[in-house]
Backbone bond lengths (Angstrom), bond angles and torsions (degrees), N, CA, C in turn:
res aa  C-N    CA-C-N  psi(-1)  N-CA   C-N-CA  omega(-1)  CA-C   N-CA-C  phi
1 M - - - 1.448 - - 1.522 109.22 -
2 S 1.332 117.21 130.24 1.461 120.27 -177.52 1.523 110.30 -79.34
3 S 1.327 115.08 151.16 1.460 119.37 179.26 1.529 109.66 -77.15
4 P 1.342 116.84 155.28 1.467 119.55 -178.15 1.529 111.01 -61.69
5 R 1.316 115.05 147.53 1.459 121.01 178.48 1.528 108.54 -72.50
6 T 1.337 115.91 139.19 1.456 119.90 176.67 1.519 109.39 -74.87
7 R 1.311 114.23 128.13 1.462 120.09 -177.89 1.530 109.30 -81.87
8 P 1.331 118.78 124.70 1.470 119.48 178.93 1.525 110.59 -69.40
9 L 1.332 116.17 152.15 1.454 120.88 178.18 1.519 110.28 -70.62
10 T 1.316 115.41 142.66 1.464 119.22 172.27 1.530 107.59 -77.96
11 A 1.321 116.28 167.33 1.477 120.27 177.88 1.528 109.89 -61.06
12 E 1.325 116.42 -37.73 1.465 120.26 -179.79 1.532 110.98 -66.79
13 Q 1.346 116.86 -41.80 1.462 120.14 177.77 1.529 110.91 -64.55
14 K 1.321 116.97 -39.60 1.469 121.06 178.57 1.535 109.90 -62.31
15 R 1.345 116.43 -44.25 1.472 119.97 178.27 1.532 110.82 -61.85
16 Y 1.343 115.56 -41.18 1.464 119.88 179.33 1.533 110.63 -60.81
17 L 1.334 116.31 -47.88 1.466 119.88 -178.93 1.520 111.96 -65.34
18 D 1.326 117.21 -40.08 1.469 119.69 177.61 1.525 110.25 -57.84
19 G 1.337 115.81 -48.23 1.462 119.77 -179.99 1.514 112.31 -64.85
20 A 1.334 116.82 -41.96 1.465 121.18 -178.84 1.523 111.06 -62.71
21 L 1.336 116.62 -47.09 1.468 119.54 -178.43 1.528 111.45 -68.81
22 R 1.330 116.94 -32.95 1.471 120.98 176.24 1.536 109.60 -62.66
23 V 1.336 116.13 -45.53 1.459 120.79 179.02 1.520 110.69 -65.15
24 N 1.321 116.64 -43.67 1.468 120.14 -178.62 1.520 111.21 -59.55
25 Q 1.330 116.36 -44.12 1.468 119.92 179.02 1.530 110.32 -61.48
26 A 1.329 116.40 -47.84 1.468 120.64 -179.12 1.528 110.94 -63.62
27 G 1.327 116.42 -40.43 1.459 120.08 -179.59 1.508 112.79 -64.64
28 E 1.324 116.05 -39.07 1.468 118.93 179.54 1.524 111.39 -71.76
29 L 1.336 117.00 -33.79 1.466 119.03 172.93 1.527 109.43 -61.10
30 A 1.337 116.19 -47.09 1.464 120.01 179.56 1.523 110.73 -58.20
31 A 1.327 117.08 -41.32 1.467 120.36 -178.36 1.522 111.69 -62.13
32 I 1.335 117.64 -44.91 1.468 117.82 -178.96 1.524 110.78 -68.45
33 L 1.332 117.51 -32.76 1.469 119.77 177.73 1.527 111.34 -70.22
34 I 1.331 117.12 -38.11 1.468 120.40 176.76 1.521 109.60 -61.56
35 Y 1.342 117.17 -49.98 1.466 119.71 -178.68 1.525 111.82 -65.60
36 A 1.323 117.14 -37.98 1.469 119.98 178.77 1.523 110.82 -62.56
37 A 1.326 117.14 -38.68 1.465 120.89 -179.99 1.532 111.79 -75.70
38 Q 1.324 116.96 -34.50 1.470 120.48 -178.45 1.523 113.03 -74.00
39 T 1.321 116.56 -34.61 1.460 120.17 -167.82 1.535 114.10 -59.33
40 P 1.343 120.73 -50.93 1.477 117.65 -177.79 1.534 114.29 -58.71
41 P 1.355 119.45 -49.76 1.466 116.92 179.55 1.533 113.34 -63.92
42 I 1.326 116.73 -38.11 1.468 119.94 -179.25 1.526 110.54 -65.29
43 L 1.325 117.15 -44.18 1.472 119.69 -175.87 1.524 112.39 -70.43
44 R 1.338 116.65 -24.60 1.474 118.38 176.88 1.527 110.70 -61.25
45 S 1.325 116.25 -40.57 1.466 118.63 -178.20 1.544 113.70 -100.62
46 H 1.333 116.03 -16.28 1.480 119.98 -177.86 1.539 109.95 -137.29
47 P 1.327 117.93 66.99 1.477 120.10 -175.87 1.527 113.73 -60.38
48 H 1.332 117.30 -22.56 1.468 120.34 179.62 1.534 112.16 -66.14
49 L 1.349 117.76 -13.16 1.467 120.68 179.49 1.537 112.97 -88.69
50 R 1.339 117.15 2.61 1.466 120.19 -177.53 1.528 112.67 -53.97
51 T 1.322 117.67 -48.48 1.476 121.15 -177.23 1.533 110.84 -63.43
52 L 1.330 116.91 -43.40 1.461 120.52 -179.72 1.527 111.29 -64.91
53 M 1.328 117.70 -46.12 1.467 120.93 -178.89 1.530 110.47 -62.61
54 K 1.347 116.08 -40.48 1.467 119.54 178.92 1.528 110.81 -66.39
55 H 1.324 116.47 -41.60 1.463 120.97 179.44 1.529 110.49 -59.18
56 M 1.337 116.75 -47.99 1.461 120.06 -178.09 1.527 110.61 -67.20
57 Y 1.332 116.65 -41.91 1.475 119.74 177.82 1.528 110.44 -60.51
58 D 1.327 116.65 -46.55 1.468 120.21 -177.11 1.529 111.39 -62.57
59 Q 1.324 117.14 -39.36 1.463 118.99 177.62 1.532 110.60 -64.43
60 E 1.340 116.84 -42.86 1.468 119.97 179.29 1.526 110.73 -63.69
61 A 1.319 117.01 -38.69 1.467 120.20 178.15 1.531 110.43 -63.60
62 G 1.329 116.81 -37.82 1.461 120.66 175.91 1.517 111.67 -65.13
63 H 1.331 116.76 -40.74 1.467 120.20 177.34 1.533 110.16 -62.74
64 F 1.322 116.16 -42.58 1.465 121.03 -179.75 1.526 110.18 -60.81
65 D 1.333 116.70 -43.98 1.469 120.52 177.34 1.527 111.22 -60.10
66 T 1.333 116.55 -41.12 1.467 121.16 179.38 1.521 110.83 -59.48
67 F 1.333 116.41 -48.63 1.465 119.07 -176.98 1.526 112.21 -74.69
68 N 1.330 117.73 -29.27 1.475 119.28 172.87 1.525 109.90 -60.04
69 A 1.330 116.31 -44.02 1.465 120.70 -179.59 1.531 110.96 -64.88
70 L 1.331 117.18 -41.97 1.472 120.16 -179.77 1.528 111.65 -67.74
71 I 1.317 116.44 -40.22 1.478 120.91 178.37 1.534 109.50 -61.52
72 A 1.332 115.86 -45.06 1.476 119.84 -179.73 1.525 110.62 -66.75
73 K 1.327 117.08 -44.60 1.465 121.40 -177.43 1.525 111.77 -59.70
74 H 1.330 116.01 -41.20 1.469 120.28 -175.66 1.528 113.07 -97.81
75 R 1.327 115.09 6.78 1.474 121.46 177.36 1.527 111.94 52.71
76 I 1.313 114.43 49.54 1.465 121.23 178.28 1.522 108.16 -95.08
77 R 1.310 115.95 133.35 1.460 120.20 179.34 1.527 109.25 -71.63
78 P 1.341 117.98 126.49 1.471 119.02 173.65 1.529 110.08 -64.10
79 T 1.319 115.70 163.29 1.457 119.43 178.21 1.526 110.61 -61.47
80 L 1.317 114.97 144.64 1.461 120.67 176.05 1.528 111.34 -76.74
81 M 1.325 115.73 -7.15 1.468 121.26 -176.67 1.529 113.29 -87.17
82 Y 1.325 118.00 5.12 1.462 121.42 -178.01 1.530 113.66 -46.07
83 P 1.344 119.17 -50.14 1.478 118.33 -178.16 1.530 112.65 -59.89
84 V 1.319 116.55 -39.21 1.467 120.54 179.58 1.526 110.21 -67.83
85 W 1.349 116.20 -45.84 1.469 119.24 -178.30 1.525 110.94 -64.43
86 R 1.338 117.86 -34.99 1.481 120.36 178.11 1.527 110.78 -58.94
87 V 1.326 115.26 -48.54 1.470 120.10 -178.79 1.528 110.32 -66.75
88 A 1.330 116.48 -46.10 1.471 120.61 -177.34 1.521 111.78 -62.32
89 A 1.342 117.33 -44.54 1.467 120.75 -178.20 1.526 111.13 -66.36
90 T 1.326 116.74 -42.26 1.469 120.22 179.00 1.530 110.14 -63.65
91 A 1.335 116.56 -44.28 1.469 120.67 179.24 1.527 110.99 -63.44
92 L 1.338 116.88 -41.56 1.461 120.79 179.29 1.526 110.58 -63.33
93 G 1.313 116.82 -45.42 1.459 120.26 179.67 1.513 112.14 -62.43
94 W 1.319 116.36 -48.69 1.464 120.58 -178.35 1.519 110.47 -65.89
95 G 1.341 116.11 -45.32 1.463 120.37 -176.99 1.514 112.62 -62.06
96 T 1.323 117.24 -43.57 1.466 118.85 -179.47 1.522 111.14 -70.95
97 A 1.344 117.63 -33.72 1.465 119.94 177.87 1.529 111.01 -66.62
98 I 1.331 116.76 -37.95 1.465 120.55 178.70 1.534 110.26 -64.99
99 L 1.338 116.71 -32.41 1.466 120.43 176.93 1.525 111.95 -70.26
100 G 1.333 116.69 -17.30 1.461 120.23 177.14 1.513 113.06 123.84
101 R 1.321 114.39 168.41 1.469 121.60 -177.54 1.519 111.77 -56.30
102 E 1.329 117.55 -42.85 1.458 120.50 -177.25 1.525 110.91 -63.40
103 A 1.330 117.14 -41.86 1.472 120.58 179.30 1.522 110.52 -66.70
104 A 1.333 117.07 -39.73 1.467 120.06 178.05 1.523 110.02 -62.33
105 M 1.324 116.49 -41.68 1.459 120.05 179.02 1.523 111.40 -70.36
106 A 1.331 117.46 -34.33 1.465 120.39 175.69 1.521 110.11 -64.65
107 C 1.322 117.14 -35.68 1.463 121.59 175.15 1.524 109.80 -60.96
108 T 1.323 116.77 -47.76 1.467 120.69 178.42 1.523 110.55 -60.23
109 E 1.323 116.30 -45.27 1.471 119.58 179.69 1.530 110.64 -58.89
110 A 1.328 117.22 -46.52 1.465 121.36 -177.65 1.523 111.48 -64.52
111 V 1.326 116.49 -47.58 1.465 120.75 -178.71 1.524 110.22 -62.73
112 E 1.330 116.60 -47.56 1.458 119.76 -175.90 1.525 112.45 -69.55
113 T 1.324 117.76 -27.48 1.466 120.18 174.49 1.522 109.67 -62.10
114 E 1.334 116.27 -47.70 1.468 120.28 -179.69 1.523 111.56 -67.97
115 I 1.332 116.45 -43.17 1.464 120.33 -177.57 1.523 110.57 -67.96
116 G 1.331 116.88 -39.21 1.467 119.85 176.85 1.517 111.37 -59.28
117 Q 1.337 116.76 -42.75 1.464 120.45 177.66 1.527 110.83 -65.53
118 H 1.324 115.70 -39.52 1.471 120.78 -179.84 1.538 110.52 -61.98
119 Y 1.336 116.92 -46.19 1.463 119.75 178.38 1.532 111.18 -67.16
120 N 1.324 116.91 -37.52 1.468 119.75 176.30 1.519 111.15 -58.15
121 D 1.339 116.47 -43.86 1.467 120.43 178.87 1.530 110.87 -59.77
122 Q 1.330 116.38 -41.38 1.472 119.61 179.65 1.523 111.23 -66.05
123 V 1.321 117.34 -43.63 1.468 121.05 178.94 1.529 109.63 -61.32
124 R 1.342 116.63 -44.36 1.469 120.14 178.55 1.523 111.37 -59.16
125 S 1.335 117.34 -43.19 1.467 120.85 179.43 1.523 111.28 -61.02
126 L 1.327 116.56 -46.10 1.465 120.17 -179.04 1.527 111.30 -65.52
127 L 1.332 116.87 -38.91 1.467 119.88 177.54 1.523 110.77 -65.75
128 E 1.324 116.97 -35.78 1.471 121.17 177.22 1.531 109.92 -65.91
129 W 1.332 116.65 -41.82 1.472 119.82 177.12 1.528 110.07 -60.97
130 A 1.338 115.78 -42.74 1.468 120.20 -179.35 1.528 110.27 -63.19
131 K 1.337 116.70 -40.65 1.463 120.84 179.86 1.530 110.79 -63.28
132 H 1.327 117.10 -45.50 1.470 120.69 179.42 1.530 111.37 -64.00
133 A 1.321 116.08 -40.46 1.466 119.68 178.84 1.527 110.07 -63.35
134 E 1.335 115.66 -44.33 1.472 120.26 -178.68 1.528 111.11 -61.97
135 E 1.327 116.49 -38.03 1.469 120.32 178.84 1.528 111.85 -62.32
136 K 1.327 116.39 -23.09 1.467 121.07 179.73 1.530 111.81 -100.53
137 G 1.332 116.33 9.49 1.454 120.16 -179.83 1.521 112.61 75.74
138 E 1.328 116.81 22.58 1.465 122.42 -179.94 1.526 108.78 -119.60
139 D 1.323 116.01 177.79 1.470 118.97 170.45 1.518 108.70 -137.35
140 I 1.329 115.98 169.28 1.468 119.74 -176.43 1.525 111.98 -85.71
141 G 1.294 116.72 -5.43 1.455 120.58 177.21 1.514 112.77 93.48
142 E 1.322 114.12 159.98 1.467 121.34 -176.02 1.524 112.13 -62.84
143 E 1.330 116.15 -38.27 1.464 119.67 -176.17 1.532 112.17 -64.29
144 L 1.329 117.64 -44.92 1.458 120.42 179.59 1.527 111.50 -73.43
145 T 1.326 117.06 -31.45 1.461 120.34 175.35 1.526 109.45 -63.64
146 E 1.335 115.62 -42.81 1.466 120.73 178.52 1.529 110.76 -66.34
147 L 1.343 117.02 -39.75 1.466 120.38 178.10 1.525 110.57 -62.04
148 T 1.333 117.10 -40.62 1.465 120.61 177.99 1.521 110.16 -59.05
149 S 1.318 116.73 -44.37 1.466 121.77 179.36 1.531 110.69 -64.27
150 T 1.324 116.90 -42.17 1.471 121.43 179.19 1.519 110.56 -63.01
151 L 1.338 117.16 -45.08 1.460 120.58 -179.95 1.522 111.58 -63.62
152 R 1.318 116.95 -37.79 1.472 119.95 177.19 1.527 110.85 -63.35
153 R 1.324 115.90 -44.99 1.476 119.81 -179.23 1.526 110.41 -62.19
154 I 1.333 116.28 -46.67 1.465 119.89 -178.59 1.525 110.26 -65.33
155 R 1.336 117.28 -42.11 1.470 120.34 176.67 1.528 110.51 -56.44
156 D 1.323 116.80 -45.55 1.463 120.37 -177.98 1.528 111.23 -64.45
157 E 1.327 117.11 -36.90 1.465 120.25 177.53 1.528 110.59 -68.23
158 E 1.330 117.50 -38.15 1.467 120.76 177.33 1.534 110.06 -64.36
159 L 1.321 116.68 -41.73 1.463 119.74 179.51 1.526 111.41 -69.29
160 E 1.326 116.45 -27.67 1.470 120.13 173.13 1.531 109.29 -63.64
161 H 1.346 117.14 -40.08 1.467 120.48 177.62 1.528 110.38 -62.46
162 L 1.329 115.98 -39.57 1.462 120.26 177.56 1.534 109.69 -59.27
163 D 1.330 116.26 -45.37 1.464 120.32 178.94 1.527 111.19 -61.09
164 H 1.344 117.20 -42.47 1.469 120.69 177.82 1.526 110.45 -59.85
165 A 1.331 116.12 -40.84 1.471 120.12 -178.67 1.527 110.71 -63.85
166 V 1.328 116.87 -43.97 1.467 120.50 179.77 1.526 109.85 -65.08
167 E 1.332 116.85 -41.22 1.469 120.96 178.58 1.523 111.52 -62.65
168 N 1.335 117.17 -24.86 1.466 121.74 -178.73 1.530 111.87 -104.65
169 D 1.321 115.08 35.58 1.469 123.20 167.65 1.519 115.70 70.99
170 A 1.330 117.85 32.40 1.460 120.41 176.38 1.528 111.36 -55.45
171 K 1.322 116.29 -38.45 1.464 119.86 -175.21 1.527 112.82 -74.68
172 E 1.340 116.68 -6.02 1.472 121.00 176.49 1.526 112.23 -88.44
173 A 1.319 117.19 -3.78 1.475 120.46 179.61 1.519 109.71 -61.36
174 K 1.319 115.50 145.84 1.465 121.06 177.87 1.526 108.65 -120.23
175 P 1.306 119.48 124.30 1.459 129.88 -6.90 1.531 109.67 -88.79
176 Y 1.318 117.00 115.59 1.462 122.78 -172.37 1.525 112.70 -58.31
177 E 1.324 116.75 -53.64 1.474 119.94 -175.37 1.519 111.43 -60.95
178 L 1.302 116.92 -46.87 1.464 120.41 -178.93 1.528 110.35 -62.35
179 L 1.321 116.22 -48.15 1.468 121.06 -177.70 1.527 111.44 -59.92
180 T 1.324 117.02 -50.82 1.466 119.47 -176.42 1.528 112.05 -69.69
181 N 1.327 117.27 -35.98 1.468 119.23 178.87 1.526 111.67 -66.38
182 V 1.322 116.61 -40.37 1.470 119.78 178.07 1.529 110.26 -65.12
183 I 1.328 116.96 -44.71 1.470 120.34 -179.05 1.530 110.14 -65.39
184 R 1.325 117.56 -43.55 1.466 119.78 179.72 1.527 111.15 -63.72
185 G 1.323 116.76 -40.25 1.464 120.26 176.66 1.520 111.38 -62.79
186 G 1.329 116.14 -40.67 1.464 120.28 177.15 1.522 111.69 -63.08
187 C 1.334 116.55 -40.53 1.470 120.57 177.91 1.521 111.13 -62.55
188 R 1.331 116.57 -45.75 1.469 120.06 -179.91 1.527 110.70 -60.79
189 S 1.330 116.43 -41.40 1.466 120.12 178.69 1.522 110.85 -64.94
190 A 1.340 116.66 -43.48 1.466 120.43 -179.48 1.526 111.04 -63.49
191 I 1.329 117.33 -38.39 1.464 121.30 177.72 1.530 109.57 -63.02
192 W 1.313 116.88 -48.54 1.458 121.66 -177.87 1.531 110.64 -60.89
193 I 1.321 116.64 -44.40 1.470 121.10 -178.90 1.524 110.74 -67.20
194 S 1.342 116.59 -46.07 1.464 120.18 -175.81 1.514 112.69 -66.34
195 E 1.321 118.10 -29.48 1.473 120.41 176.26 1.525 110.54 -62.78
196 R 1.316 116.13 -31.53 1.468 120.65 -170.89 1.513 115.07 -104.02
197 I 1.335 117.07 -28.39 1.482 119.55 -172.98 1.526 110.12 -114.79
């Protein structure tokens, strides 16, 4: 019995993936810059968080490497907003750390909430493509199947960071609602811009 034919991507699917991977790369860069900026002020007053901060930073650095490789492999143009995101992410990390451990953790909670949803949307799209291909006796191919698995793993690691933030009193930040809503709104805007520019 022959294996199902791999279904080629439509132009719309290709555009979607280009934008998604561009955003993922930019988002992971922002994450490592946020943690890099937060870590020194946080560790000065809370040295017991060294292992946790390093763990989260190292995972984000691994995610960044993954998306750098995918961007290069598929010749996708990175976002033109890199210089802006570098400054914004560093300022966000430093600013929330200066406000205290709770604010830094609220920042992580807010960012990871948006990023977790963003990765979920991508996984859902890829699973939908796989379902449509299967209905036609085709498959999406090994590369997209592997990407789906990679996105799930990274999403789960991001949501683990969210859990760590809540466990470390993110919800005690003052003013919690204002801080997290502003950060989440900023993330949504950055995602929308990076997909397009």
